[in-house]
N, C-alpha and C positions, 0 to 999 in steps of 0.2 A: 527621618518621618518619611519620604518619598520612599526610600529602599526598604521600608516598611510595609508599606502600600503595593508594591508592583512583589516583594516576596509573597502578600498576603492574595494579589491579583492569578498568582504563576498557579500558590495552591488551589486555587476554585478552581479553574482550566483543568488539573489535573485531576482532582475527584471529579468532575463534569462530563469528566473525559471518561474516566474509569463507570459512571453510568449511563450513560453515551453506549458506551462498547458492551455492557450485561445488557443494557433492555430495548434498544437502538432509542431512534431520537425521539419522533412522534410520542411515543408513552412518555415520553418522563417529560413530567409539567417543570412550570417555573417552582410552584408551591412547594415539590418535590427536592428538588435541587436547594432549595434556599434552606430546605427544613434539614438534608444532608450537610451542608453549609455552616449548619448554624447564622446563619444572616438575614436581613430584610432584602424584601422585594426589592425596593426602594434602594439600599446598597448595589445589587444586584446588578439594575439598568445603570447605576451611578460608572459603574466599574465597563459594561458590556453594549452599553445602550435599548438589548432587547436579547431575546431570547439568539435570535440570526448572531448577532454578535459573539455570545458565546459559543455559539455550535462554530462560527468561522477560528474562534480562537481554539479553539481545542481540538478541530480537523488540522493547522497547521501543529500543532501538537503532536498531534498523531505522526503528522507527513515529516514534522524534524524528527521524530525516533524511529523513524521510515529507515530516514535520509544518513541517520548516522548507519540504523545497521547495517543496512547496502556502503557504510565507506569502511564500515568496519570489518563487513568480508571482502571486499577489493583488498583492501593491504593485504591479509593475512592469504588468499588464492594464491594457487601456484597459474594459472594460467586462465583462459573465462570459461572453460568448460567446469574448475571445479568452482569456481564462481557460484554457477548457475548453480550448479544440484548441495553446494551449501547456500545460495539464499533461495532456491527449493525448501529447501528442511524446515528453517526458520520459519517461512510464506508460513508454509501448510501448517505448524505447530501452533503459529503467533493466530491465523485465520480460523483453526478450532476452540479458539477461546473467547470467539468475538460470535454476537449474533449481529446472524443475517440482515435482519432490521436496521441495523447502524450503515449498512452500504448504502441498502435500498432505500430509506429513508433519506441519505444525506443525495442520491439521485434523483430521486420525487419532488420532494422540498425545500432542496437547496443546489440547483443544477448549476447557480455559476461558480458557486465554491467547489463542486465536484468534478464540474467539465476541465476546470483550467491546469495547464500545461502540468505545475508542479503538486497537483494532486496524484497525479502520476508517472511520474518522477521521469518526465520525459529526459530527463538530461542522461539521466544515469543510463537508458536504451541506447542512448548516443556512445555513449562511455562503451559499455560492452558491447554494440555493435562493430565500432573501431575498432577497437582492442580484441577483439573477434577474430576482425580480418587482418591486423597484422600479425597474430599469431600464426594465421590460417586456420584457423574452427570455422569460421563462416568463410563462404566463395568472398572472395576477389569480385568487385567490381555493381555489387547489391547496392540498392539505389538506400544510404544508410536512413535518409530522412523518413522515406514510405516505407519503410521496417518501423522504425521505429513507428510512427505513428496506425500503422498494423497490431502489432504488439501491443502498442496502448488502447488501444480500440476492443483488442481480443482480452485483453483485463478490466476491459472497465464489464463487459458484459459478464464475463466473471464473477468480481463483485458481485454484480445487480442481481444476477440469477435469473431476470427475467426470461431468457429463450431456453434455457436448458433445466429448467423445475427444479427439482430436491434433488440435482445432484451435488455432492458435496466439494470440498473443495480441490482435494487428492485426486478425483478422478477428474473432474474439467480443469486442471493444469495437465493431469495425462496425455486425455484426450483431445484439447483443445488448443492450450499455449505445447506443448511437447512436439508435436505434428510441425507446426508452422515452424519450429527452430533446429530442425531435422532437415524441413527442407532447405532450409541455405549453409548447411551445415557439409565442410568437406569430407571425405574418407577422411583424412586426417581428423577431421575435427569428431565424428563420429566411433574412433577410436580411441581420441582421449572421453568421453563421457563414456562409453563403456568402460575405461580404468577408475574413471573416479567414481563408477556409481556406489551408489548407498541407497538409493529406491528403484522400486519396480517400474519405475513412471521409464526410465530411461531405460533402453532396451535393445 
């Protein structure tokens, strides 16, 4: 019985996340969610407490999927340059299918969830930076923690879109994130980025 309940809960989270990614969070009402899931609002509240509880569960699933993608790319990549290019391709493809309101709503209405380290995979960023230094893709002596925090802030700004208006994700990555990555790269690292170049951002 408990296993069935957990399976249903996981299904509700998965389907609700689809709605949030397609339409944003604020505009999707509890009534629309329960109608889509074919359940009562009472059932929803029993499982998640309120809409915020559901949003938290959905964002946890979104983060888990992102972490899984990172781990797959990390295992496949030859080095950090290859890893970042593969990740960029996955990220731009993913963002092209997500309503920007999803991130804007997370930042504006659920800051306690949005501002967590887990939301932007700080640990993965640290792994990338450390591995990059070891592989001489990035310059030695950089402050790993400070660089991780800076990259996280840049990503947050890009996802929230507040300072950048209507620029698409590909343009933002090319003009906001890449210059910083290039700035901490060694000459050998830049050559590796060029060698693995598969998109216009890295030049």
